[in-house]
MIDOSE-1310 file (N, C-alpha, C; in nm, 2 decimals, decimal comma, always signed):
residues 75
mkmm	+16,19/+7,46/+11,56/+16,09/+7,55/+11,54/+15,96/+7,49/+11,55; +15,86/+7,54/+11,62/+15,73/+7,49/+11,64/+15,64/+7,53/+11,53; +15,57/+7,45/+11,46/+15,47/+7,47/+11,35/+15,34/+7,54/+11,43; +15,30/+7,65/+11,37/+15,17/+7,71/+11,42/+15,05/+7,65/+11,34
trtt	+14,95/+7,62/+11,40/+14,83/+7,57/+11,32/+14,75/+7,69/+11,27; +14,67/+7,66/+11,17/+14,60/+7,76/+11,09/+14,46/+7,77/+11,16; +14,43/+7,71/+11,26/+14,30/+7,71/+11,31/+14,25/+7,86/+11,36; +14,35/+7,94/+11,40/+14,31/+8,07/+11,44/+14,28/+8,16/+11,32
ktls	+14,35/+8,13/+11,20/+14,32/+8,20/+11,08/+14,19/+8,16/+11,03; +14,16/+8,03/+11,02/+14,04/+7,97/+10,97/+13,92/+8,01/+11,07; +13,94/+8,02/+11,19/+13,84/+8,07/+11,29/+13,81/+8,21/+11,27; +13,92/+8,29/+11,24/+13,90/+8,43/+11,21/+13,82/+8,45/+11,08
idek	+13,85/+8,38/+10,97/+13,78/+8,38/+10,85/+13,63/+8,34/+10,87; +13,61/+8,23/+10,95/+13,46/+8,19/+10,97/+13,40/+8,29/+11,05; +13,46/+8,35/+11,15/+13,39/+8,46/+11,22/+13,35/+8,58/+11,13; +13,44/+8,61/+11,03/+13,42/+8,72/+10,94/+13,30/+8,68/+10,84
iaka	+13,30/+8,56/+10,80/+13,19/+8,52/+10,72/+13,06/+8,52/+10,78; +13,06/+8,47/+10,92/+12,93/+8,47/+10,99/+12,88/+8,62/+11,01; +12,98/+8,71/+11,05/+12,94/+8,85/+11,06/+12,89/+8,90/+10,93; +12,96/+8,88/+10,81/+12,91/+8,93/+10,69/+12,77/+8,88/+10,66
kanf	+12,76/+8,75/+10,69/+12,62/+8,70/+10,65/+12,51/+8,76/+10,75; +12,54/+8,79/+10,87/+12,45/+8,86/+10,96/+12,42/+9,00/+10,91; +12,53/+9,07/+10,87/+12,52/+9,21/+10,82/+12,43/+9,20/+10,69; +12,46/+9,11/+10,60/+12,38/+9,10/+10,48/+12,22/+9,08/+10,51
ekak	+12,20/+8,99/+10,60/+12,06/+8,97/+10,64/+11,99/+9,08/+10,70; +12,06/+9,16/+10,78/+12,01/+9,28/+10,83/+11,99/+9,39/+10,72; +12,08/+9,40/+10,62/+12,06/+9,49/+10,51/+11,95/+9,44/+10,42; +11,94/+9,31/+10,41/+11,83/+9,27/+10,32/+11,70/+9,30/+10,39
lryd	+11,68/+9,28/+10,51/+11,56/+9,30/+10,58/+11,52/+9,46/+10,58; +11,63/+9,53/+10,59/+11,60/+9,69/+10,58/+11,57/+9,73/+10,44; +11,63/+9,66/+10,34/+11,59/+9,69/+10,20/+11,46/+9,65/+10,17; +11,42/+9,53/+10,21/+11,28/+9,48/+10,19/+11,17/+9,58/+10,25
atak	+11,20/+9,62/+10,37/+11,10/+9,71/+10,44/+11,10/+9,85/+10,37; +11,22/+9,90/+10,32/+11,21/+10,02/+10,25/+11,15/+10,01/+10,12; +11,18/+9,90/+10,05/+11,10/+9,87/+9,92/+10,95/+9,86/+9,93; +10,90/+9,81/+10,05/+10,76/+9,81/+10,07/+10,71/+9,94/+10,10
vlen	+10,79/+10,03/+10,17/+10,74/+10,16/+10,20/+10,73/+10,25/+10,07; +10,83/+10,23/+10,00/+10,84/+10,30/+9,86/+10,71/+10,26/+9,78; +10,68/+10,12/+9,78/+10,58/+10,07/+9,70/+10,45/+10,12/+9,75; +10,43/+10,15/+9,87/+10,30/+10,19/+9,94/+10,29/+10,34/+9,90
lqak	+10,39/+10,41/+9,91/+10,39/+10,56/+9,88/+10,37/+10,59/+9,73; +10,42/+10,50/+9,64/+10,39/+10,52/+9,50/+10,25/+10,49/+9,47; +10,19/+10,38/+9,54/+10,04/+10,35/+9,52/+9,96/+10,47/+9,57; +10,00/+10,52/+9,68/+9,91/+10,64/+9,74/+9,92/+10,76/+9,64
qrsi	+10,04/+10,79/+9,58/+10,06/+10,89/+9,47/+9,98/+10,86/+9,37; +9,97/+10,74/+9,30/+9,89/+10,72/+9,19/+9,75/+10,73/+9,23; +9,70/+10,70/+9,34/+9,57/+10,71/+9,39/+9,53/+10,86/+9,39; +9,62/+10,94/+9,45/+9,59/+11,09/+9,45/+9,59/+11,15/+9,31
qkne	+9,68/+11,10/+9,22/+9,67/+11,15/+9,08/+9,54/+11,12/+9,01; +9,50/+10,99/+9,04/+9,37/+10,95/+8,97/+9,26/+11,03/+9,01; +9,25/+11,07/+9,15/+9,15/+11,15/+9,20/+9,16/+11,28/+9,15; +9,28/+11,34/+9,14/+9,29/+11,47/+9,07/+9,25/+11,48/+8,94
lika	+9,28/+11,37/+8,87/+9,24/+11,37/+8,72/+9,08/+11,35/+8,71; +9,02/+11,28/+8,79/+8,87/+11,27/+8,79/+8,81/+11,41/+8,82; +8,87/+11,47/+8,92/+8,81/+11,60/+8,96/+8,83/+11,70/+8,84; +8,95/+11,69/+8,77/+8,97/+11,80/+8,66/+8,87/+11,76/+8,54
veks	+8,85/+11,63/+8,52/+8,76/+11,59/+8,41/+8,62/+11,64/+8,45; +8,57/+11,62/+8,57/+8,44/+11,66/+8,60/+8,43/+11,83/+8,61; +8,53/+11,88/+8,64/+8,53/+12,04/+8,64/+8,54/+12,08/+8,49; +8,59/+12,01/+8,41/+8,61/+12,06/+8,27/+8,48/+12,08/+8,19
gkty	+8,37/+12,02/+8,24/+8,25/+12,02/+8,17/+8,25/+11,95/+8,02; +8,35/+11,87/+7,99/+8,36/+11,81/+7,87/+8,29/+11,67/+7,89; +8,24/+11,62/+7,77/+8,17/+11,49/+7,77/+8,29/+11,37/+7,77; +8,23/+11,26/+7,79/+8,33/+11,15/+7,78/+8,39/+11,14/+7,65
aeim	+8,30/+11,15/+7,55/+8,34/+11,14/+7,40/+8,45/+11,24/+7,38; +8,43/+11,37/+7,42/+8,52/+11,48/+7,39/+8,65/+11,45/+7,46; +8,65/+11,39/+7,58/+8,78/+11,37/+7,65/+8,86/+11,25/+7,58; +8,78/+11,15/+7,55/+8,84/+11,04/+7,47/+8,90/+11,08/+7,34
afle	+8,82/+11,15/+7,27/+8,87/+11,20/+7,14/+9,00/+11,28/+7,16; +9,01/+11,37/+7,26/+9,13/+11,44/+7,29/+9,25/+11,35/+7,32; +9,22/+11,26/+7,41/+9,33/+11,17/+7,45/+9,38/+11,08/+7,34; +9,29/+11,04/+7,26/+9,33/+10,95/+7,14/+9,39/+11,03/+7,03
std	+9,37/+11,16/+7,03/+9,43/+11,25/+6,92/+9,58/+11,29/+6,96; +9,62/+11,27/+7,07/+9,76/+11,32/+7,12/+9,85/+11,19/+7,11; +9,82/+11,08/+7,05/+9,91/+10,98/+7,04/+10,02/+11,00/+6,94
């Protein structure tokens, strides 16, 4: 009986490892890009909210002291 070598099994595992590494790198790049998009969108949202808050304060007719007193009293 002839002994079969394990090179095909090892090669197959090596190929699977290489493919998994490539897939991981692609997924990481997609994750990083998506995280950056999310970060930018959240920054835009905060900016919009700040502008809305400033407009509401201006529209309220309250003084700075009145607004600060109100904010500090709600703690």
